[in-house]
N, C-alpha and C positions, 0 to 999 in steps of 0.2 A: 509402429507408431501411427496415433491416428491424425488424419489431415487436419490442417487449422483452417478454419471457415474466415474469411478476410472479414472486416465489417462492413456493414450492410447501410447505406442511407435508404431511410423511411420515406415516405410520400411525405411526410410533415418534415424533411430535411433534417430528421436527427439521427444520430449516428447510433446505431443497433450494435451493442458489444456482444461479440460472439462468446461461446463458453470457456474456449481454448485462445490464449493470445499468443503470439511469440513476441520476442524481445521488440522489434520495431513496431508492431502495432500497440505493445503496451507503452513504448516510448512516446509515440504520438498521442496517445489516450492520457497520460497524465501530464504531457505539456499541454494539451487542450485545456486542463483543467486549471493549469497554473496561470493561463493567459487572461487577458481580458475578453469576456464574452461577445463583446461589441466587435472584437476584432479578430473573431476567428476566419480561418480560410473555409472556402468550400471543400467538400470532401472531407477525408479524415487527414489531410496534411497535418503537421505541427506549424502553430502559430508563430511569427516572429518574434524579435526580442522585445521585452516589456520593462519598464522602468516600477520597480516596487518602492515604496514610499514608507518610512515608519519615523514619525517624528520629524527632525529635521535631516534625516539621513535618506541619500537614495542610493540604489542598485539598480545595474542593468542587468536582467536575469535574459540569459541568450537561449530562449527555449528552443530554438532548431538545434542545439548542442546537446540535449537532454537525450540521454543514452541509459538503457535498462539492459542489465546482464542476468540471466536467470540459469541458477545452478541448482541441484537437489536441496532444498530448504533454504534457498538465499535469493533475497532480489537484491541488486546491486543499483543504484540510480545513481549518475553522474549529469552534473549539470554546471556550465559555467555561468560564472558573475563577473561582474567588472564594476569597479569604482575608480575615482580619481586618485585615491592613495594606492590602490593596489594593483592597477591594469586588471585585464582579463584573467582569472584564475579557474580551476575545476574544483569543486567540491563532490566527494563522496560519499556516498550514506548506505551502507550495507543495511539491511532487514533479514534478521533471520525468523524464517516462517517454518509452516507446516510442509511436509514433504507429501508425496501420494499414498505411502505407506502410513503415514502418521499425521494427519489433519489436525490442523491446531485453531481451527475456525479463524476468526478476525485477530487474532494476537501476532504480534510480533515483538522480537527484542533488537535492540539495536544502540550504537555507541552513546554515549552521551551527546554527542556534538558530531556532525560530519567531520571527515577528514580532508585536510586541504591547508589555505594558506590563514594563517593564523589571525591576521586583523579581520578576514571576511568573515572566519569561524566564528570569531569573538563577537562578531557585531550582527552576522547574517544567519550564523549556523543552526539556531535552534528554530529560526523563523523558517527558514528553507526545509529543513527536515521536517517539522510539522507539516508544513504546506505539501510537500510530497507524501507525507504518509495519508492526509488528508485527501488527496487527489487519487491513491490507490484505492481507498475506502469509497470513493464516490464512484470509480470504475466497478467495484463489486456492486454497489447499490444500485446503479444504473442497468447493469445486466440482471437483477433480480427483479427490479422495479417492470423491465421491459416484459417479464414472463409473471408478474402480479404474485410475485413471492417475496421472501425476506431473504436479505443478504445473510449468508449462511458461513460462508468463508471462502479462502483461496490455499491452493497449495502451488508449490513452486518445484518442477522439475528442471532437467537441463534443456533448455530453450523454450520453455512453454510455462506458463501460469495457467491453472485451471481454477473458474470460477464455480463457486457452489452456491445455489439458493435452496431455498425451502418453502413447502407452505405453513402456514402459521400451527397448523394441527401435529405437523411433523415435528415442529421444534417444541412445542409443547409435550410431545411424547417423549422426546429425547431428553428435556428437560427432566422429567418425572424420572426417568430411568438412571440419571446421574444423579438425580438427589437419592434414590433408593439404593446406590453403590457407595455414595459418600457417607453415611453415616458408618459403614463397616470400614472404609478405608482410614477415617479418621478416629477412629476407635482404638485403633494399634498404635496410634502416634500420641495418644494421649500418656501422659507420665502416670504411672501406678502409684498408688499410695500405700504405704506398706503399713503393716499391723502395728499397733502400739507395744504390742510384744516385741518385735525386730528391733524396735529402735534403741 
């Protein structure tokens, strides 16, 4: 197993995302993207709790509680939310992603809503799930931007998320190769029309 390089703080005080992230590093990276940019702590620590407002409703998001579990082709994220009506409860969002042997780019499958308290899920579930997914994509994009490349994907293995980036010309070559293969794959799936004599 390859060593995981810790995040580095650049001279401009930007956090440089490594190519491989462990669960703790990814937890902090996602939490930092869910908090207020004005209230980020120094270094790579997770920010404190933050209040999200949607219409007339408010929820306290306990960002220090955010945890990530990485398994083969699975990124599971949990975070505690709190309202006056529900108290503090945990929401869990499993994302099925590509694995080291079968990368899926920047695509994931997930449940319609997070798991957790029904009131919180009904009011805040989709918002939290979308925010967590956007934060995960931002982590990949930050990594690619640092390399002056384009985000290409990520894969999840046991305890590790590996990020992928590619130069634009590499992506163009891949796109051409996929288009060359796709007509062959789709031609087999098309229904065949029977000749008039067989009807």
